[in-house]
KOLPA-880153 format. One record per residue: residue in one letter; x, y, z negated of N, C-alpha, C, O in turn. Coordinates in pm, whole numbers, padded with zeros to 5 digits, always signed. Example, Ala and Ser with C-alpha at 12.3 -4.5 7.8 and 13.67 -1.06 7.14 Angstrom:
BEGIN
a+01319-00569-00780+01230-00450-00780+01320-00330-00780+01424-00332-00846
s+01285-00225-00708+01367-00106-00714+01290+00003-00787+01341+00114-00804
END
This chain:
BEGIN
x+02289+01830-01510+02321+01804-01384+02343+01931-01322+02260+02017-01293
x+02481+01930-01303+02532+02025-01232+02507+02040-01076+02527+01959-00985
x+02436+02224-01073+02373+02243-00945+02466+02203-00790+02589+02197-00795
x+02408+02184-00692+02526+02134-00572+02583+02251-00564+02545+02361-00603
x+02725+02201-00485+02793+02319-00434+02732+02335-00272+02730+02229-00208
x+02685+02452-00204+02666+02415-00058+02761+02522+00002+02790+02636-00033
x+02793+02454+00091+02864+02553+00193+02775+02509+00366+02841+02519+00469
x+02634+02467+00370+02596+02456+00512+02486+02525+00464+02452+02546+00348
x+02419+02567+00601+02277+02597+00623+02225+02483+00726+02289+02417+00807
x+02072+02482+00692+02046+02369+00802+01871+02430+00840+01795+02489+00763
x+01849+02389+00986+01786+02483+01048+01738+02356+01145+01822+02267+01166
x+01592+02345+01209+01503+02292+01304+01606+02305+01461+01598+02409+01526
x+01691+02200+01506+01729+02209+01648+01615+02167+01783+01617+02046+01807
x+01530+02239+01861+01473+02160+01956+01539+02038+02000+01651+02026+02050
x+01437+01932+01970+01517+01779+02026+01599+01720+01978+01659+01621+02019
x+01612+01797+01850+01739+01687+01790+01681+01661+01627+01704+01553+01572
x+01606+01764+01559+01535+01761+01419+01641+01892+01369+01693+01986+01429
x+01641+01840+01213+01708+01889+01168+01873+01869+01175+01943+01770+01195
x+01904+02017+01149+02105+01981+01191+02104+02099+01099+02016+02181+01074
x+02282+02076+01035+02342+02125+00919+02468+02224+01019+02544+02192+01110
x+02442+02346+00952+02582+02428+00994+02642+02474+00922+02604+02446+00808
x+02763+02568+00927+02872+02589+00834+02807+02748+00766+02790+02840+00846
x+02781+02766+00649+02742+02834+00595+02870+02967+00637+02827+03081+00649
x+02982+02947+00651+03091+03039+00624+03203+02940+00687+03189+02824+00725
x+03353+03048+00686+03443+02980+00769+03534+02874+00655+03558+02913+00541
x+03580+02731+00708+03620+02669+00629+03766+02631+00666+03779+02616+00788
x+03876+02612+00597+04007+02552+00632+03971+02429+00641+03858+02400+00601
x+04054+02331+00694+04088+02181+00687+04101+02179+00509+04136+02267+00429
x+04066+02069+00494+04033+02001+00369+03986+02106+00253+04029+02118+00138
x+03907+02164+00306+03842+02296+00205+03742+02211+00184+03732+02118+00264
x+03630+02224+00059+03530+02151+00021+03416+02253+00048+03399+02365+00000
x+03318+02162+00168+03241+02240+00243+03103+02208+00138+03031+02307+00126
x+03058+02089+00064+02956+02073+00013+02999+01961-00099+03093+01891-00063
x+02948+01933-00226+02934+01843-00324+02792+01864-00389+02731+01971-00395
x+02758+01764-00430+02623+01728-00480+02572+01583-00578+02564+01490-00497
x+02548+01550-00673+02501+01496-00696+02375+01362-00653+02275+01416-00605
x+02363+01233-00661+02272+01158-00574+02151+01176-00643+02144+01177-00766
x+02029+01195-00546+01899+01217-00588+01841+01094-00661+01759+01091-00752
x+01920+00969-00583+01823+00869-00579+01949+00770-00564+02029+00772-00470
x+01952+00659-00705+02070+00551-00674+01987+00400-00697+01929+00364-00799
x+02001+00335-00587+01913+00215-00611+02072+00100-00581+02093-00020-00596
x+02134+00188-00545+02278-00003-00540+02264-00048-00662+02219+00021-00754
x+02308-00188-00675+02265-00247-00756+02442-00270-00863+02462-00313-00977
x+02517-00228-00775+02671-00225-00856+02650-00083-00957+02753-00061-01022
x+02529+00027-00987+02570+00117-01084+02459+00098-01191+02471+00164-01294
x+02372+00029-01180+02248+00017-01266+02204-00124-01320+02155-00187-01226
x+02204-00176-01404+02164-00316-01489+02021-00314-01420+01990-00399-01337
x+01939-00218-01458+01820-00209-01391+01739-00235-01263+01633-00290-01236
x+01857-00159-01184+01857-00205-01065+01892-00353-01001+01838-00413-00908
x+01986-00383-01073+01971-00539-01033+01903-00630-01100+01928-00746-01069
x+01800-00606-01208+01691-00651-01252+01613-00686-01156+01575-00800-01132
x+01577-00548-01072+01452-00523-00999+01479-00610-00909+01395-00698-00888
x+01623-00606-00824+01652-00685-00746+01609-00817-00718+01544-00864-00625
x+01679-00884-00857+01677-01017-00899+01482-01064-00919+01421-01170-00934
x+01455-00961-00910+01275-00996-00975+01232-01046-00797+01183-01153-00761
x+01278-00902-00694+01223-00924-00607+01283-01037-00520+01237-01071-00411
x+01388-01090-00578+01473-01225-00474+01362-01335-00531+01325-01421-00451
x+01296-01335-00695+01286-01448-00725+01114-01466-00648+01045-01567-00634
x+01091-01335-00613+00918-01336-00554+00939-01339-00414+00843-01329-00338
x+01060-01353-00369+01049-01386-00223+01057-01531-00168+01023-01574-00058
x+01129-01611-00306+01151-01761-00312+01000-01828-00352+00963-01945-00346
x+00950-01745-00382+00788-01799-00486+00692-01827-00326+00611-01919-00315
x+00715-01752-00241+00623-01769-00098+00541-01731-00126+00460-01711-00035
x+00509-01701-00238+00340-01602-00233+00317-01490-00151+00200-01451-00142
x+00420-01422-00081+00417-01291+00051+00446-01370+00093+00464-01483+00048
x+00460-01319+00215+00498-01324+00378+00662-01285+00315+00697-01206+00227
x+00720-01355+00381+00866-01370+00429+00910-01193+00412+00862-01113+00492
x+00997-01151+00310+01051-01018+00352+01188-00996+00268+01198-01065+00167
x+01272-00926+00292+01396-00910+00244+01390-00798+00129+01365-00679+00145
x+01416-00863+00012+01428-00839-00133+01530-00647-00106+01515-00532-00145
x+01614-00716-00031+01726-00542-00062+01654-00418+00011+01670-00297+00000
x+01550-00519+00107+01493-00380+00250+01389-00283+00188+01340-00180+00233
x+01365-00369+00032+01259-00282-00095+01323-00188-00191+01276-00086-00243
x+01462-00255-00207+01481-00214-00351+01477-00040-00345+01442+00029-00441
x+01517+00010-00220+01554+00154-00229+01422+00240-00283+01421+00337-00359
x+01297+00165-00212+01139+00222-00202+01125+00201-00346+01118+00309-00406
x+01120+00125-00402+01064+00023-00528+01148+00127-00678+01111+00165-00789
x+01275+00138-00595+01375+00237-00704+01329+00369-00729+01330+00421-00841
x+01294+00417-00636+01260+00577-00606+01089+00590-00669+01033+00690-00712
x+01057+00503-00660+00867+00541-00703+00906+00479-00858+00832+00528-00942
x+00990+00396-00907+01006+00365-01059+01072+00506-01085+01017+00585-01162
x+01190+00538-01021+01283+00646-01107+01209+00801-01067+01208+00893-01148
x+01164+00809-00964+01139+00981-00913+00989+01025-00929+00933+01135-00932
x+00934+00851-00941+00777+00922-00929+00727+00951-00812+00803+00983-00721
x+00552+00945-00786+00510+00955-00681+00520+01088-00604+00517+01094-00482
x+00535+01228-00710+00546+01374-00636+00656+01413-00620+00656+01515-00550
x+00771+01376-00656+00914+01379-00593+00950+01308-00429+01007+01343-00325
x+00859+01156-00499+00903+01072-00383+00814+01115-00254+00856+01056-00154
x+00698+01203-00224+00592+01272-00171+00696+01399-00115+00743+01410-00002
x+00715+01494-00238+00778+01651-00192+00944+01652-00130+00999+01747-00075
x+01002+01519-00155+01149+01540-00152+01193+01453-00026+01251+01481+00079
x+01126+01302-00096+01209+01218+00023+01145+01212+00162+01197+01206+00273
x+00988+01216+00117+00930+01202+00268+00916+01303+00364+00841+01307+00462
x+01012+01396+00317+00990+01480+00372+01148+01494+00531+01174+01567+00626
x+01205+01369+00462+01333+01366+00533+01321+01271+00640+01211+01222+00666
x+01437+01236+00714+01410+01149+00850+01391+01042+00862+01463+00963+00802
x+01269+00988+00959+01225+00848+00947+01258+00805+01114+01215+00701+01164
x+01327+00886+01174+01365+00819+01328+01214+00861+01401+01130+00939+01357
x+01211+00790+01514+01123+00813+01614+01009+00752+01549+01020+00651+01479
x+00873+00829+01578+00764+00780+01523+00704+00648+01552+00650+00575+01469
x+00721+00618+01708+00735+00490+01753+00762+00385+01697+00691+00285+01695
x+00906+00404+01629+00987+00283+01570+00909+00256+01447+00907+00145+01395
x+00837+00370+01395+00768+00308+01255+00721+00192+01289+00712+00145+01403
x+00671+00118+01133+00597-00011+01113+00454-00011+01193+00396+00070+01120
x+00374-00040+01274+00213-00069+01340+00148-00082+01148+00200-00136+01050
x+00047-00024+01160-00026-00020+01046-00054-00167+00991-00045-00198+00872
x-00090-00258+01098-00090-00404+01011+00046-00439+00948+00055-00497+00840
x+00172-00391+01040+00308-00449+00968+00337-00365+00808+00395-00404+00706
x+00265-00229+00842+00282-00126+00692+00206-00203+00611+00255-00237+00503
x+00086-00239+00641-00042-00317+00538+00055-00439+00455+00073-00445+00334
x+00105-00523+00552+00189-00646+00533+00300-00606+00431+00296-00663+00322
x+00406-00508+00455+00527-00495+00384+00458-00424+00252+00528-00426+00151
x+00359-00376+00244+00326-00296+00114+00269-00397+00033+00218-00345-00066
x+00255-00536+00035+00220-00659-00066+00311-00635-00151+00287-00630-00272
x+00427-00617-00100+00588-00635-00174+00532-00510-00302+00522-00543-00420
x+00510-00412-00269+00468-00275-00365+00382-00277-00464+00393-00229-00577
x+00238-00376-00385+00156-00388-00482+00200-00529-00585+00161-00518-00701
x+00263-00635-00558+00333-00729-00630+00393-00707-00746+00384-00761-00856
x+00483-00583-00684+00602-00502-00798+00486-00409-00885+00525-00365-00993
x+00383-00387-00854+00310-00330-00950+00270-00413-01038+00305-00418-01156
x+00190-00487-00977+00150-00637-01078+00222-00632-01175+00180-00581-01279
x+00342-00679-01165+00428-00741-01241+00519-00639-01351+00614-00667-01424
x+00436-00487-01324+00505-00397-01426+00628-00369-01367+00688-00313-01459
x+00692-00373-01287+00839-00354-01224+00847-00180-01202+00944-00110-01227
x+00706-00130-01143+00714+00001-01133+00606+00055-01177+00526-00016-01238
x+00583+00182-01156+00451+00247-01274+00353+00219-01183+00370+00214-01061
x+00206+00191-01267+00121+00188-01197+00066+00277-01088+00007+00232-00990
x+00092+00427-01112+00053+00534-01043+00091+00517-00890+00055+00577-00788
x+00178+00415-00914+00230+00379-00748+00125+00338-00661+00127+00347-00538
x+00020+00287-00740-00082+00224-00673-00152+00342-00536-00205+00320-00427
x-00123+00453-00602-00182+00559-00503-00083+00550-00418-00051+00657-00470
x-00008+00532-00347+00061+00550-00266+00042+00465-00142+00065+00345-00159
x+00003+00504-00021-00027+00411+00090+00047+00349+00177+00158+00386+00216
x-00015+00249+00213+00121+00155+00330+00223+00252+00430+00342+00229+00450
x+00145+00361+00484+00192+00419+00565+00327+00499+00462+00448+00500+00484
x+00248+00562+00344+00379+00649+00271+00480+00513+00263+00589+00526+00319
x+00452+00395+00204+00535+00334+00197+00684+00262+00293+00796+00225+00257
x+00627+00267+00404+00666+00254+00525+00766+00347+00595+00863+00324+00668
x+00716+00448+00551+00801+00570+00573+00895+00612+00485+00990+00682+00519
x+00873+00570+00360+00984+00548+00231+01111+00461+00245+01225+00492+00210
x+01070+00347+00302+01159+00258+00334+01234+00294+00416+01351+00260+00398
x+01203+00371+00534+01293+00428+00661+01330+00538+00614+01435+00566+00672
x+01302+00621+00538+01411+00722+00486+01525+00675+00445+01628+00694+00510
x+01521+00608+00332+01641+00551+00275+01702+00468+00356+01823+00467+00334
x+01654+00362+00480+01749+00273+00548+01821+00415+00618+01941+00434+00596
x+01768+00484+00675+01816+00599+00776+01916+00713+00682+02016+00764+00732
x+01877+00738+00559+01967+00858+00483+02071+00778+00417+02186+00820+00428
x+02048+00647+00337+02139+00625+00239+02252+00569+00258+02287+00517+00364
x+02327+00577+00141+02503+00568+00169+02532+00457+00073+02513+00476-00047
x+02573+00350+00114+02661+00250+00056+02716+00293-00053+02773+00401-00038
x+02725+00221-00228+02824+00249-00341+02856+00133-00388+02763+00093-00459
x+02961+00041-00383+02963-00058-00490+03048-00064-00572+03107-00170-00591
x+03083+00062-00650+03160+00123-00782+03266-00036-00758+03320-00057-00649
x+03279-00119-00857+03336-00198-00899+03333-00360-00849+03391-00464-00878
x+03249-00325-00774+03167-00480-00699+03277-00517-00585+03307-00425-00510
x+03338-00639-00567+03405-00646-00424+03326-00751-00368+03257-00827-00435
x+03341-00753-00219+03298-00801-00115+03275-00962-00172+03362-01010-00245
x+03163-01035-00137+03158-01148-00198+03104-01171-00338+03091-01288-00375
x+03080-01101-00397+03053-01101-00556+02892-01081-00532+02842-01050-00424
x+02834-01101-00631+02688-01083-00623+02661-00918-00622+02750-00839-00655
x+02545-00880-00585+02513-00743-00585+02611-00647-00476+02611-00525-00490
x+02685-00706-00378+02778-00618-00282+02684-00585-00198+02606-00674-00163
x+02672-00460-00151+02595-00382-00026+02471-00403-00060+02395-00423+00035
x+02418-00404-00182+02270-00413-00210+02240-00297-00289+02296-00273-00396
x+02124-00203-00223+02059-00119-00224+02148+00012-00183+02267-00004-00157
x+02071+00180-00178+02188+00256-00162+02168+00363-00227+02098+00358-00328
x+02222+00476-00188+02257+00621-00269+02207+00712-00167+02242+00702-00049
x+02138+00789-00201+02035+00902-00147+02058+01052-00180+02034+01097-00292
x+02101+01120-00088+02154+01279-00131+02059+01359-00032+02012+01338+00079
x+02053+01469-00136+01912+01549-00079+01971+01683+00011+01908+01753+00090
x+02113+01691-00031+02158+01755+00100+02243+01708+00208+02222+01740+00325
x+02346+01628+00169+02416+01562+00287+02315+01526+00376+02316+01579+00487
x+02205+01425+00340+02107+01388+00443+02058+01458+00531+01954+01415+00582
x+02101+01558+00568+02067+01666+00677+02186+01695+00764+02186+01741+00878
x+02280+01660+00691+02379+01639+00802+02397+01513+00886+02400+01401+00837
x+02412+01542+01030+02387+01444+01143+02551+01417+01168+02653+01482+01141
x+02522+01276+01241+02646+01185+01274+02715+01253+01433+02653+01274+01538
x+02808+01268+01414+02931+01267+01507+03026+01143+01542+03063+01080+01443
x+03072+01098+01663+03170+01004+01642+03308+01071+01670+03405+01003+01703
x+03312+01197+01656+03429+01284+01626+03384+01402+01522+03364+01521+01548
x+03372+01331+01388+03312+01430+01315+03416+01540+01250+03531+01511+01216
x+03364+01659+01237+03450+01738+01152+03442+01763+01027+03504+01851+00969
x+03329+01652+00955+03404+01655+00816+03412+01482+00761+03377+01375+00811
x+03472+01520+00645+03495+01375+00605+03406+01355+00437+03386+01455+00368
x+03366+01236+00398+03315+01257+00268+03377+01135+00184+03429+01044+00249
x+03375+01124-00002+03389+01049-00021+03300+01077-00133+03253+01187-00163
x+03276+00909-00220+03199+00935-00296+03264+00875-00395+03367+00811-00374
x+03206+00890-00519+03249+00853-00704+03158+00853-00777+03047+00896-00746
x+03202+00789-00924+03093+00780-01005+03118+00915-01113+03226+00942-01166
x+03013+00977-01128+03052+01078-01232+03036+01070-01367+02924+01097-01410
x+03108+01043-01430+03084+01024-01569+02973+01128-01651+02889+01105-01738
x+03014+01258-01577+02956+01389-01665+02751+01366-01652+02651+01379-01723
x+02797+01320-01488+02631+01310-01417+02581+01181-01460+02463+01153-01438
x+02640+01117-01504+02627+00942-01500+02580+00920-01393+02509+00821-01411
x+02572+00961-01249+02562+00908-01100+02657+00939-01055+02760+00992-01095
x+02604+00888-00925+02703+00895-00819+02756+01030-00764+02692+01127-00806
x+02818+01048-00713+02843+01218-00683+02934+01200-00535+03019+01110-00526
x+02912+01275-00445+02952+01303-00295+03061+01437-00268+03018+01551-00282
x+03132+01425-00250+03248+01538-00204+03295+01541-00042+03369+01466+00022
x+03236+01635-00013+03257+01671+00174+03368+01757+00202+03373+01849+00120
x+03451+01761+00279+03553+01827+00285+03633+01842+00468+03673+01760+00550
x+03626+01964+00463+03636+02009+00641+03737+01900+00691+03806+01841+00607
x+03746+01875+00814+03833+01806+00880+03922+01891+00941+04045+01884+00933
x+03841+01991+01018+03934+02036+01107+03863+02233+01030+03790+02261+00936
x+03922+02301+01113+03899+02464+01105+03753+02462+01143+03725+02399+01245
x+03641+02530+01065+03513+02528+01069+03478+02728+01089+03530+02810+01013
x+03401+02760+01181+03398+02892+01210+03249+02911+01168+03171+02839+01228
x+03196+02997+01074+03028+03010+01059+02963+02975+01131+02986+03032+01237
x+02844+02870+01142+02753+02885+01219+02763+02751+01300+02661+02707+01353
x+02924+02662+01317+02945+02580+01412+02859+02442+01321+02849+02423+01200
x+02818+02379+01414+02708+02252+01351+02863+02150+01299+02978+02135+01343
x+02780+02098+01181+02883+01991+01105+02800+01874+01123+02677+01865+01126
x+02905+01773+01138+02869+01645+01140+02944+01522+01040+03045+01569+00988
x+02930+01439+01016+03027+01310+00956+02972+01214+01037+02875+01217+01113
x+03045+01134+01009+03068+00998+01080+02956+00882+00966+02964+00881+00844
x+02859+00795+01052+02761+00693+00986+02875+00595+00979+02887+00546+00867
x+02957+00557+01062+03050+00453+01027+03198+00469+01033+03229+00538+01130
x+03286+00435+00972+03419+00408+00917+03480+00435+01016+03457+00378+01123
x+03574+00533+01002+03694+00546+01122+03767+00454+01204+03816+00479+01314
x+03773+00310+01125+03848+00176+01140+03772+00132+01279+03823+00123+01390
x+03617+00104+01234+03537+00046+01329+03500+00155+01461+03499+00134+01583
x+03468+00289+01377+03429+00362+01537+03545+00386+01614+03513+00427+01726
x+03667+00375+01599+03759+00355+01695+03809+00219+01772+03852+00213+01887
x+03790+00111+01676+03774-00023+01740+03697-00030+01817+03743-00074+01923
x+03582-00005+01817+03466-00067+01917+03466-00017+02072+03521+00088+02102
x+03420-00073+02141+03394+00012+02245+03327+00089+02299+03214+00086+02250
x+03335+00170+02388+03230+00322+02342+03068+00308+02377+02977+00391+02374
x+03069+00148+02417+02890+00136+02463+02835+00070+02364+02717+00076+02328
x+02969-00030+02294+02888-00086+02192+02906-00012+02038+02865-00051+01928
x+02975+00092+02070+02935+00179+01923+02818+00270+01953+02776+00346+01866
x+02788+00267+02024+02672+00392+02117+02550+00284+02027+02470+00320+01940
x+02570+00144+02085+02432+00021+02056+02436+00023+01932+02337+00045+01863
x+02556-00001+01885+02544-00013+01710+02427+00139+01644+02321+00150+01582
x+02516+00220+01699+02415+00320+01613+02269+00351+01640+02185+00407+01568
x+02261+00297+01768+02095+00301+01805+02037+00174+01709+01950+00206+01628
x+02074+00054+01714+02064-00061+01621+01999-00021+01475+01906-00080+01419
x+02050+00061+01440+02092+00075+01295+02002+00178+01237+01913+00177+01151
x+02068+00285+01333+01978+00442+01313+01906+00498+01393+01888+00620+01388
x+01852+00423+01483+01763+00449+01591+01765+00571+01659+01657+00616+01695
x+01901+00651+01691+01911+00696+01789+02063+00708+01846+02171+00694+01789
x+02019+00746+02020+02114+00744+02086+02218+00846+02044+02179+00961+02026
x+02351+00816+02025+02457+00944+02053+02465+01005+02103+02440+00948+02209
x+02491+01132+02135+02512+01221+02229+02581+01312+02214+02566+01418+02274
x+02681+01284+02121+02797+01371+02066+02899+01350+02184+02898+01254+02261
x+03015+01486+02186+03068+01500+02288+03182+01368+02294+03225+01360+02409
x+03230+01284+02221+03275+01182+02263+03190+01073+02335+03234+01000+02424
x+03056+01073+02283+03004+00974+02321+02993+00995+02485+03016+00899+02560
x+02950+01146+02545+02902+01176+02675+03004+01208+02709+02982+01306+02781
x+03161+01183+02705+03253+01189+02778+03298+01009+02825+03336+00971+02935
x+03276+00925+02701+03277+00784+02724+03184+00743+02813+03204+00699+02926
x+03058+00765+02743+02933+00677+02792+02853+00739+02894+02811+00669+02986
x+02820+00890+02888+02784+00940+03004+02656+00994+02951+02662+00964+02832
x+02569+01042+02966+02463+01164+02942+02377+01058+02836+02357+00940+02866
x+02342+01102+02743+02234+00991+02660+02108+01014+02724+02064+00922+02793
x+02047+01112+02714+01951+01155+02730+01879+01095+02897+01760+01093+02928
x+02000+01052+02979+01974+00976+03112+01982+00839+03056+01895+00756+03081
x+02043+00824+03013+02042+00650+02933+01934+00602+02937+01898+00502+02999
x+01825+00734+02812+01708+00714+02767+01599+00675+02878+01513+00587+02862
x+01613+00748+02988+01486+00779+03091+01536+00689+03151+01446+00609+03174
x+01654+00645+03203+01653+00486+03277+01627+00381+03154+01569+00278+03188
x+01646+00387+03080+01526+00254+02970+01433+00276+02951+01375+00167+02953
x+01348+00369+02925+01224+00405+02951+01182+00343+03104+01100+00252+03119
x+01240+00395+03190+01176+00359+03344+01219+00185+03359+01146+00108+03421
x+01339+00144+03296+01321-00018+03281+01215-00066+03215+01158-00155+03277
x+01161-00035+03097+01089-00096+03037+00923-00073+03101+00833-00150+03068
x+00899+00039+03190+00765+00032+03235+00801-00072+03393+00700-00113+03450
x+00893-00097+03435+00943-00170+03554+00900-00323+03496+00846-00416+03556
x+00950-00311+03338+00936-00488+03315+00767-00516+03288+00712-00622+03317
x+00696-00393+03223+00599-00384+03154+00460-00415+03329+00356-00481+03329
x+00523-00338+03442+00447-00388+03557+00442-00542+03568+00347-00619+03565
x+00595-00565+03584+00627-00710+03642+00555-00800+03559+00493-00878+03632
x+00536-00826+03431+00450-00910+03334+00557-00915+03247+00678-00897+03252
x+00432-00959+03125+00502-00940+02989+00620-01072+02913+00708-01077+02827
x+00518-01209+03060+00655-01332+03040+00759-01296+03082+00846-01306+02996
x+00806-01246+03208+00950-01230+03257+01019-01153+03180+01137-01170+03148
x+00916-01024+03133+00961-00938+03048+01047-00954+02903+01155-00908+02865
x+00944-01042+02843+00999-01138+02751+01124-01242+02758+01198-01246+02660
x+01145-01313+02852+01308-01356+02899+01419-01298+02924+01529-01352+02915
x+01394-01161+02963+01491-01067+03003+01546-01007+02829+01657-00996+02776
x+01393-00976+02780+01457-00930+02616+01543-01038+02540+01645-01036+02471
x+01467-01117+02578+01552-01208+02478+01677-01249+02534+01745-01327+02467
x+01720-01213+02642+01839-01266+02700+01937-01126+02674+02056-01124+02705
x+01882-01039+02627+01922-00893+02616+01983-00899+02436+02077-00844+02380
x+01879-00992+02389+01890-00988+02243+01995-00989+02160+02080-01057+02218
x+02042-00950+02051+02126-00918+01919+02109-00962+01837+01990-00977+01808
x+02214-01013+01739+02149-01079+01645+02104-00925+01474+02161-00818+01454
x+02029-00966+01424+01997-00818+01328+02138-00770+01253+02173-00653+01241
x+02199-00870+01211+02338-00829+01156+02412-00812+01221+02479-00911+01252
x+02451-00672+01287+02562-00691+01390+02725-00666+01321+02758-00701+01207
x+02777-00627+01378+02942-00575+01356+02928-00525+01221+02998-00574+01132
x+02829-00416+01192+02844-00360+01079+02843-00447+00931+02896-00432+00821
x+02760-00537+00987+02784-00629+00828+02633-00607+00735+02612-00688+00645
x+02571-00538+00751+02444-00497+00641+02366-00618+00624+02301-00690+00700
x+02396-00617+00492+02338-00762+00435+02197-00731+00457+02134-00831+00492
x+02116-00606+00447+01990-00609+00465+01937-00556+00552+01816-00530+00548
x+02021-00523+00661+01988-00477+00807+01962-00332+00825+01926-00265+00922
x+01998-00299+00673+01964-00126+00673+02090-00087+00615+02122-00076+00497
x+02172-00063+00747+02321-00045+00649+02385+00056+00563+02491+00033+00506
x+02329+00154+00555+02307+00296+00509+02460+00391+00587+02504+00364+00699
x+02498+00463+00528+02598+00527+00616+02716+00478+00499+02695+00438+00385
x+02830+00495+00562+02979+00438+00497+03029+00548+00381+03001+00668+00374
x+03092+00485+00313+03158+00594+00232+03342+00588+00286+03414+00489+00303
x+03381+00760+00305+03527+00655+00353+03606+00683+00244+03725+00708+00260
x+03546+00682+00112+03676+00638-00030+03659+00566-00079+03572+00492-00035
x+03712+00537-00180+03724+00412-00257+03625+00328-00259+03641+00206-00263
x+03511+00384-00256+03392+00237-00230+03348+00240-00135+03228+00252-00112
x+03471+00227-00027+03404+00197+00140+03336+00129+00147+03340+00061+00045
x+03218+00074+00253+03135-00027+00242+03222-00101+00414+03282-00055+00511
x+03177-00239+00364+03242-00365+00478+03394-00286+00523+03471-00340+00602
END
C-alpha cells in the first residue's frame, strides 16, 4: 500500500479538539491529501462484509438478544475482525468519540456488547475480541459512526446493501466540518491497493497554517436546508453544534446557543420530569432525518461518483 500524501498538520485546539491545518500553500484544485482506507466495512466492497452483515440481521431477527441495529454494529465488528485488538485500541480508539456525556451509559454499553459476545460465539470475529470491554466496544462504534464515510461502489439506492457499512481514513478523520469548506473530497476504488482511496483537493487558495475543512453534508443538501435545520441535523447526526463562519452569520453564536440549551434543561429539570418529558416529546424528531441514514449513523458523504444519498 502506498504511503499517504499528506499536506496537513494536526494539533489540539482548545475547545475544539483536534483540527487540521495546511502544511504549505495550496492553489485551488491542488491535491492536499490522498490516502487509502484503514478500515472498510461497506457491504458494497467486500463479500465478507456482506456475510457478516447478513449474520447480524439473522441474529437480530432471532430475538435472542435485545433489539439492535445490525448495520450499527457492522463497522466495529469488521474492525475487530480485520485489524485486531491492538490496532483498534492504538489507532481507532484515539479518534473523536464526541462528547463523553453522549456515550452510552455503562448499562447500555453492556447491553450493546451482547452483540459482540454473540459474534464471538458464532466465530464471526476472533475469540481474542472477548478482551474488548463494553466501554471500548461502545467507543469503537461511536468512532466509526462519527468518522466513517459512505461508499456504495456500484450498489444503487434501493438495492440490498446500499448505505450499509463505512469507510474510515486515518488522516482525513482529523479534518473537521465547515458549512463553507475549503476542501473537497472524492472516494474511489483503487485496484492497486485493493481498497477505497480518498483524494482531497483545495477549493480555494490556502496559505500555510490555514485551518482546512470538509463538509460532512453534500453541497446540494447543505444549500437546500434552512440554516437552523442544517445545524440541527449536524448536531443530531455528528453530535456537535456547528460554529463555522456561515453558521455564525446565519444562526448566531453556537456557544451562546449551547448555554441557552443547558439553561433550558436545568429549568425543565427544576419544573419536573413529567412536564419536561412532554416538552421533549413535542420537540422530538425522527431518528432518520433528511440525511436518510439507514442505520442512524450517516457517515460523511462522498462528493464523487459514490455520492451518498
